[in-house]
C-alpha positions in Angstrom: -21.5 -4.0 -1.3 -20.9 -0.6 0.2 -19.3 -2.4 3.2 -16.7 -4.2 1.1 -15.9 -1.0 -1.4 -16.5 1.3 1.6 -12.9 3.1 1.1 -13.7 3.8 -2.5 -17.0 5.4 -1.3 -15.7 7.4 1.5 -12.8 8.8 -1.0 -15.2 9.8 -3.6 -17.4 11.2 -1.3 -14.5 13.8 0.5 -13.4 14.7 -3.0 -17.0 15.5 -3.7 -17.8 17.5 -1.2 -14.5 19.1 -1.8 -15.2 20.0 -5.2 -18.8 21.0 -4.6 -17.5 24.0 -1.7 -15.0 25.2 -4.3 -17.4 25.4 -7.4 -21.2 26.8 -4.8 -18.2 29.6 -3.5 -16.6 30.2 -6.6 -12.9 29.3 -6.0 -11.7 32.5 -4.8 -12.4 33.2 -1.2 -9.6 32.2 1.1 -11.5 31.5 3.7 -14.0 28.5 1.9 -10.8 27.4 -0.2 -8.8 26.7 3.0 -12.4 25.6 4.5 -12.5 23.0 1.8 -9.0 21.8 1.7 -8.6 21.7 5.5 -11.7 19.8 5.6 -10.7 17.2 3.2 -7.3 16.4 5.0 -8.9 16.2 8.4 -11.6 13.9 6.8 -9.1 11.5 5.4 -7.0 11.8 8.5 -9.9 10.5 11.2 -11.2 8.0 8.9 -7.5 6.8 7.6 -8.9 6.0 4.1 -5.7 6.4 2.8 -2.2 6.6 4.4 -1.9 9.4 7.0 1.4 10.7 5.3 0.0 10.9 1.9 -2.7 12.8 3.5 0.0 15.6 5.0 1.1 16.1 1.2 -2.0 17.7 0.0 -0.7 21.0 0.7 2.0 20.7 -1.7 -0.8 19.6 -4.7 -3.7 21.9 -3.7 -2.4 25.5 -1.6 -0.4 27.0 -4.4 -3.3 26.5 -7.0 -6.1 27.6 -4.7 -4.0 30.6 -3.4 -3.4 29.5 0.1 0.4 29.6 -0.1 3.5 30.2 -1.5 6.5 27.8 -2.4 8.7 29.5 -0.4 6.3 29.3 2.5 5.5 25.7 2.2 8.7 24.9 1.9 9.6 26.2 4.9 6.8 23.8 6.6 8.5 20.8 5.7 11.8 22.0 6.1 11.0 23.3 9.9 13.2 22.8 12.2 11.1 20.8 14.3 11.1 18.2 11.4 15.3 18.4 11.1 15.1 17.4 14.9 13.0 14.5 14.8 15.1 13.2 12.2 18.2 13.4 14.7 16.4 11.9 17.1 14.9 9.0 14.8 18.9 8.3 13.3 19.6 8.1 17.0 17.0 5.3 18.0 17.8 3.7 15.0 21.4 3.0 16.1 19.7 2.0 19.4 18.0 -0.5 17.9 20.0 -1.8 14.9 22.5 -2.7 18.3 20.1 -3.9 20.3 20.6 -2.0 23.0 17.2 -1.5 24.1 17.1 -5.1 25.4 20.4 -4.4 27.2 19.0 -1.9 28.9 15.8 -3.6 29.3 17.4 -6.7 30.8 19.4 -4.6 33.3 16.2 -3.0 34.9 14.5 -5.9 35.3 17.3 -7.1 36.8 17.5 -4.7 39.7 13.3 -4.4 40.2 13.7 -8.6 40.8 10.8 -11.4 40.2 8.0 -10.6 42.0 5.1 -9.9 40.3 4.7 -6.2 41.1 9.0 -6.0 40.8 8.5 -7.4 37.1 5.6 -5.2 36.3 7.7 -1.6 37.9 10.6 -3.4 35.3 8.5 -3.3 32.4 6.9 0.3 33.0 10.5 1.7 33.7 12.4 0.0 30.9 8.9 1.1 28.5 8.9 4.8 29.8 12.7 5.5 29.4 13.4 3.9 25.8 9.7 5.6 24.9 11.4 8.9 25.8 13.9 8.8 22.8 12.4 6.2 20.5 8.9 6.1 19.1 6.5 4.9 21.4 5.6 2.1 18.6 8.7 0.8 18.0 9.0 0.6 22.0 5.7 -1.3 22.4 7.0 -3.5 19.2 10.1 -4.1 21.2 9.1 -4.9 24.6 5.7 -6.9 23.8 8.1 -10.5 23.1 9.3 -9.7 26.4 6.0 -9.7 28.2 4.9 -12.6 26.3 8.0 -14.5 27.2 7.6 -14.3 31.2 3.7 -14.6 30.4 5.0 -18.2 28.6 6.9 -19.0 31.8 4.3 -18.8 34.3 2.2 -22.4 34.6 -0.5 -22.8 32.3 -2.7 -22.3 34.7 -1.7 -18.6 35.5 -1.0 -17.2 32.1 -5.2 -15.9 32.4 -4.8 -14.4 35.5 -5.0 -11.0 36.2 -0.9 -10.4 36.3 -0.7 -11.5 32.7 -3.1 -8.8 31.4 -1.5 -6.1 33.7 1.6 -6.8 32.5 0.7 -6.5 29.1 -1.1 -3.1 29.5 1.9 -1.5 31.7 3.9 -1.4 27.8 0.9 0.1 26.5 1.0 2.8 29.3 4.5 2.9 29.6 5.0 3.8 25.8 2.5 6.9 25.6 3.5 8.0 29.1 7.3 8.0 28.5 6.7 9.6 25.2 5.7 12.5 27.2 8.9 12.7 28.8 11.1 14.7 26.4 10.2 16.8 23.1 10.9 13.9 20.5 9.4 11.3 22.8 5.8 11.7 20.5 5.3 13.2 17.4 2.9 15.5 18.9 5.0 17.1 21.1 7.1 18.2 18.4 4.2 19.5 16.1 2.9 21.6 19.2 6.5 23.2 19.4 7.0 23.5 15.5 3.1 25.4 15.5 4.0 27.8 18.4 7.4 28.8 16.9 6.2 28.8 13.2 2.8 30.3 13.7 3.0 32.5 17.0 6.9 32.9 17.3 7.0 30.9 20.4 10.3 28.6 21.1 10.1 25.7 22.9 13.4 23.9 23.9 14.1 20.7 24.4 15.3 21.5 28.2 11.6 23.6 27.9 9.9 20.5 27.6 12.1 18.6 29.4 11.7 20.6 32.8 7.4 19.9 32.5 7.4 16.9 30.6 10.3 14.3 32.9 8.2 15.2 36.1 4.7 15.1 34.4 6.3 11.5 33.4 7.4 10.4 36.7 4.2 11.4 38.5 1.7 9.4 36.2 4.2 6.1 36.0 4.0 6.2 39.7 0.5 6.3 39.7 0.0 4.0 37.3 2.3 1.3 39.5 0.1 2.3 42.3 -2.7 1.2 40.2 -1.3 -2.0 38.7 0.0 -2.9 42.4 -3.5 -2.2 44.0 -5.3 -4.2 40.6 -3.1 -7.5 41.3 -5.1 -8.1 44.5 -3.4 -11.5 46.5 -1.0 -11.9 43.3 1.2 -9.3 44.4 2.9 -11.6 47.1 3.6 -14.2 44.5 6.8 -14.6 42.5 7.8 -15.7 38.7 10.2 -18.4 39.8 10.9 -19.6 36.2 11.7 -16.1 34.8 15.0 -14.9 34.3 17.1 -12.2 32.0 20.4 -13.3 30.8 23.0 -10.2 31.9 25.0 -9.8 28.7 28.4 -7.6 28.8 28.0 -4.5 26.3 29.9 -4.7 23.1 32.2 -2.2 22.0 29.7 -1.5 19.1 27.2 -0.8 22.1 29.4 1.5 24.0 29.7 3.5 21.4 26.5 4.1 20.5 25.8 4.6 23.6 28.6 7.9 24.4 27.0 9.0 21.4 23.3 9.1 22.8 24.9 10.3 26.0 26.7 13.8 24.2 23.2 14.3 22.4 21.2 14.2 25.8 24.1 16.2 27.4 23.7 18.8 24.7 19.9 18.9 24.5 19.7 19.5 28.2 22.5 21.6 28.9 22.7 24.0 26.3 21.9 26.7 28.6 24.9 26.1 30.3 26.9 25.6 27.5 26.2 28.8 26.3 26.9 30.9 29.7 30.2 28.9 29.9 31.6 29.4 25.8 29.6 31.9 24.7 28.7 29.1 21.9 25.3 29.0 21.2 23.2 26.1 18.9 19.7 24.7 18.4 18.4 21.2 19.7 18.3 20.1 15.5 21.8 21.0 15.1 22.9 18.8 18.3 20.5 16.5 17.2 22.1 16.2 13.4 25.4 16.8 14.3 25.4 13.2 16.6 23.4 11.7 13.9 26.0 12.1 11.3 28.6 11.2 13.8 27.0 7.5 13.7 27.5 7.4 10.0 31.4 8.3 10.1 32.3 5.8 13.6 33.8 2.4 12.4 31.9 -0.4 13.5 34.2 -3.3 12.1 36.7 -3.2 9.1 34.6 -2.1 6.4 31.5 -1.0 8.3 30.3 2.1 10.2 28.0 2.0 13.0 25.2 2.9 10.7 25.2 2.2 6.7 23.0 4.6 4.6 21.1 1.5 3.7 20.0 1.8 7.6 18.1 4.5 7.1 15.4 2.5 4.9 14.2 1.8 8.8 13.8 5.2 9.6 9.9 6.6 9.7 10.2 9.0 6.8 6.6 9.3 6.9 6.3 10.8 10.4 8.6 14.0 8.9 6.3 14.4 5.8 3.0 14.4 8.4 5.1 17.0 10.5 5.5 19.0 7.3 2.0 18.8 6.2 0.8 19.5 9.9 2.7 22.5 9.7 1.5 23.5 6.5 -2.2 23.0 7.6 -1.8 25.0 10.3 -0.6 28.1 8.4 -3.5 27.4 5.6 -5.8 27.7 7.9 -4.4 30.9 9.7 -4.4 32.7 6.4 -8.0 31.4 5.4 -9.2 32.9 8.4 -10.6 29.8 10.1 -8.8 29.3 12.9 -9.3 33.2 14.3 -13.3 32.3 13.7 -13.2 28.8 16.0 -10.7 30.5 18.4 -13.6 32.9 18.6 -16.0 30.8 19.3 -14.0 29.7 22.5 -14.8 33.4 24.2 -17.8 31.6 25.5 -15.3 29.6 27.7 -13.7 32.8 29.4 -16.6 33.3 31.7 -15.6 29.4 33.0 -12.9 29.8 36.0 -9.3 29.9 34.3 -8.9 25.9 36.2 -12.2 24.4 35.2 -11.2 25.8 31.3 -8.0 23.8 31.6 -9.9 21.1 32.7 -12.6 21.0 30.2 -9.5 21.2 27.1 -7.8 18.1 28.8 -10.9 15.9 28.9 -11.8 17.0 25.2 -8.2 16.2 24.4 -7.9 12.8 26.4 -11.1 11.3 25.3 -10.9 12.8 22.2 -7.4 10.9 21.2 -9.0 7.5 21.8 -10.9 8.2 18.4 -8.6 10.7 16.4 -5.0 10.3 15.9 -3.1 12.2 18.8 -1.1 13.3 15.9 -3.9 14.8 13.5 -5.6 16.0 17.0 -3.1 18.1 18.2 -2.2 18.9 14.6 -5.9 20.4 14.5 -6.3 22.1 18.0 -2.8 23.2 19.2 -3.3 26.5 16.6 -6.8 27.1 17.8 -6.5 27.0 21.4 -3.0 29.0 20.9 -5.2 31.6 19.0 -8.0 31.8 21.7 -5.3 32.0 24.6 -3.5 35.0 23.1 -6.8 36.8 22.4 -8.3 36.1 26.2 -5.3 37.1 27.7 -4.3 33.4 28.6 -1.2 31.7 28.4 -0.8 29.9 24.9 1.8 27.5 26.1 -0.1 26.7 28.9 -3.0 25.8 27.3 -0.8 24.0 24.7 0.9 22.1 26.8 -2.1 20.8 28.6 -4.0 19.6 24.9 -0.6 18.3 23.9 0.1 15.8 26.9 -3.4 14.6 27.5 -3.6 13.8 23.8 -0.8 11.1 24.7 -2.9 9.7 27.6 -5.5 7.8 25.6 -5.6 4.1 27.6 -8.9 2.7 27.0 -9.6 1.8 23.2 -7.1 -0.3 20.5 -7.4 2.7 18.3 -6.2 5.2 21.0 -2.5 5.2 20.5 -0.2 2.2 18.5 0.9 0.8 21.5 -3.0 0.0 22.7 -3.2 -1.8 19.2 0.0 -3.4 19.3 -0.7 -4.9 22.7 -4.2 -5.5 21.9 -2.6 -7.4 18.8 -1.2 -10.3 20.7 -4.8 -11.6 21.8 -4.3 -11.3 25.4 -6.5 -8.8 26.1 -10.1 -8.2 25.4 -12.0 -4.9 24.8 -13.8 -4.8 27.8 -10.7 -5.2 30.1 -8.5 -3.0 27.8 -11.4 -0.3 28.2 -12.4 -1.0 32.0 -8.9 -0.7 33.0 -8.1 2.3 31.0 -11.0 4.6 31.5 -9.6 4.3 35.1 -5.8 5.8 34.0 -8.0 7.8 32.1 -9.7 9.8 34.8 -6.5 9.9 36.7 -4.8 11.8 33.8 -7.4 14.4 33.3 -6.8 15.4 37.1 -3.1 14.5 37.1 -2.3 17.0 33.2 -5.2 19.8 34.4 -3.4 20.3 37.9 0.3 19.7 36.3 -1.0 22.5 33.6 -2.3 25.4 36.3 0.5 25.1 38.6 3.5 24.6 36.4 3.3 25.9 33.1 3.7 29.2 32.7 
């Protein structure tokens, strides 16, 4: 009976604990009020007993009555510039999906790589990673899975259960997560980290600031992933999939229009510094994102239609935007209640460790922690604490925050680790021990690479 009603029981226990803290402490202490509210949000996020986006609205309900915030500060959290950066990115991604540009890109990459088994895996790695840099890793995995299943189904029946099929599916899960590391808009944890550093510590991370670190790491992780898959193929690496083909289709006029806008936003994001030096004109990443997003509602597609219609926005992941705002509001509340200061002070014991070992420890916690905790929730909780600890200890808050954020996207072992893992596991083609077995090796490799990369190249 308890198992049947476990969510109801868990919700009741959460609110009972919340109320007890307030009653016992009198409800006047900012520290204990922030502890009660922060604990309730984290508890609901970890168990996911209600939608995580609903939990993100709790500050709007509770923060003002508990004296933890004011309406203006809350509005600044939910209307943060990072929220609008991701909104613009979501609109661009929506157009890419609506006009089937992701399939066109995947087809062309796969045609270039060829039809040997290692090359097909390489093609899926590159296609998935590239798309995931701009489209959510969840959407990317959902789009690429049918293509992979099509390749598997083209094999003779006796070959479908061989190692190639498993590795091909895993290549989508891995590349979707790795690609999200490449750009600031590639994965929610990236923008949450940037938003927290800007709002709480006045440290700005631009699209280019992330790209010059994230993109090389993305390429390095993809290279290692391909080498790993190549070695795991064993004797199958010499085989070809003769029955597999990707029909080449010409670009449509509407697809080219979307590609032009997509190219413009990439140019504006990457060339902001150069444009400022040449013209003296300054703009923000979110301004560029909203500009290009708005253009898609103005550019004609057919006689009476535009590239995007307002009805298309029903498909936008609005909940993610609320999640960003809730995460930023929670970080501000924990800071005001003194909780971040207290926890960051508890990290002082780590200052006795060599700095490289400290980074390694934080990366290990982040990689393996995100196997069981939403990487978005994990980054929301960890970044304010780590950044505060870094400032108090004389370390670089950017360096340590980058390390834990990039590591949070590298959970490859379990279906619950990331949405791409869950999507691939849902195909029924992969068993738990297979995903965990291959994934633990990639987790360890990721720990080493992210630690080294953070130590050497992030300042």
